[in-house]
C-alpha positions as CSV (number, residue, x, y, z in Angstrom):
1,M,79.0,109.6,-10.4
2,S,77.6,108.8,-7.1
3,R,76.2,105.5,-6.0
4,P,72.4,104.9,-6.1
5,E,71.0,105.0,-2.4
6,P,68.7,101.4,-1.8
7,E,65.2,102.1,-2.2
8,V,64.2,102.1,1.6
9,I,60.1,101.3,2.7
10,V,60.3,102.1,5.9
11,N,62.9,104.2,8.3
12,Y,62.7,103.5,12.1
13,Q,63.9,106.3,15.0
14,D,66.4,103.3,16.4
15,G,68.1,102.9,13.0
16,Y,66.0,99.8,11.5
17,A,65.0,100.1,7.9
18,Y,63.0,97.7,5.6
19,S,64.8,97.4,1.9
20,K,62.7,97.0,-0.8
21,G,65.3,94.3,-2.1
22,K,65.3,92.1,1.3
23,M,61.3,92.1,1.2
24,E,61.2,90.9,-2.6
25,E,63.4,88.2,-1.5
26,A,61.6,87.3,1.7
27,F,58.4,86.7,-0.6
28,R,60.4,85.0,-2.9
29,S,61.8,82.3,-0.5
30,G,58.3,81.2,0.2
31,L,58.3,82.9,3.8
32,F,55.2,84.0,3.4
33,E,53.3,81.4,1.5
34,K,53.2,78.5,4.4
35,P,49.9,77.5,5.0
36,A,48.8,78.1,8.4
37,Q,48.8,75.0,10.8
38,K,45.6,74.1,12.5
39,S,45.5,72.5,15.2
40,K,43.7,69.1,15.4
41,D,44.0,68.6,19.3
42,T,40.6,70.5,19.6
43,P,37.6,68.9,18.1
44,K,34.9,71.0,16.2
45,V,32.2,71.8,18.7
46,A,29.0,73.6,17.8
47,C,28.8,76.9,19.3
48,K,25.9,79.1,19.7
49,K,25.8,82.6,18.2
50,E,24.6,84.2,21.3
51,D,27.2,82.9,23.2
52,I,29.9,84.2,20.8
53,D,28.3,87.4,20.5
54,L,28.3,87.9,24.8
55,I,31.8,86.8,24.9
56,M,32.6,89.4,21.8
57,N,31.0,92.2,23.7
58,E,31.9,91.7,27.2
59,F,35.4,91.3,27.0
60,E,35.7,93.5,23.5
61,I,37.7,90.7,21.6
62,P,37.0,89.9,17.8
63,R,34.8,87.0,16.9
64,A,37.6,84.7,15.8
65,Q,39.2,84.8,19.2
66,A,35.6,84.4,20.8
67,E,34.9,81.3,18.7
68,K,38.4,79.5,19.3
69,T,38.0,80.2,23.0
70,L,34.7,78.8,23.3
71,Q,35.9,75.9,21.5
72,E,38.8,75.2,23.8
73,N,36.3,75.2,26.3
74,G,33.7,73.0,24.8
75,G,31.2,75.7,24.0
76,D,30.6,75.8,27.5
77,L,29.7,79.3,28.1
78,M,30.5,79.6,31.6
79,K,33.7,77.6,32.0
80,T,34.9,80.0,28.8
81,I,34.1,83.2,31.1
82,K,35.6,81.8,34.0
83,A,39.0,80.6,31.9
84,M,39.1,84.1,31.0
85,I,38.6,86.1,33.9
86,T,41.1,83.4,35.9
87,P,44.8,84.4,35.7
């Protein structure tokens, strides 16, 4: 009688693997249930839809990232663009 092999979800070429038991344990521990931290240091600024669309299209980034970047720069389009192109 041979011992059953553990149920493996993914095997990688470098030898790492994720097992079902370990994944279930991580979920039970509440690791993935923690709510996202909201930053309170950036005040909510009203951003124009046209500005968000422009940043999304020109920099080819998702809407959420465009909104966040615009928020961080106080809703100022020119300041946002300069911040994105400056290393």
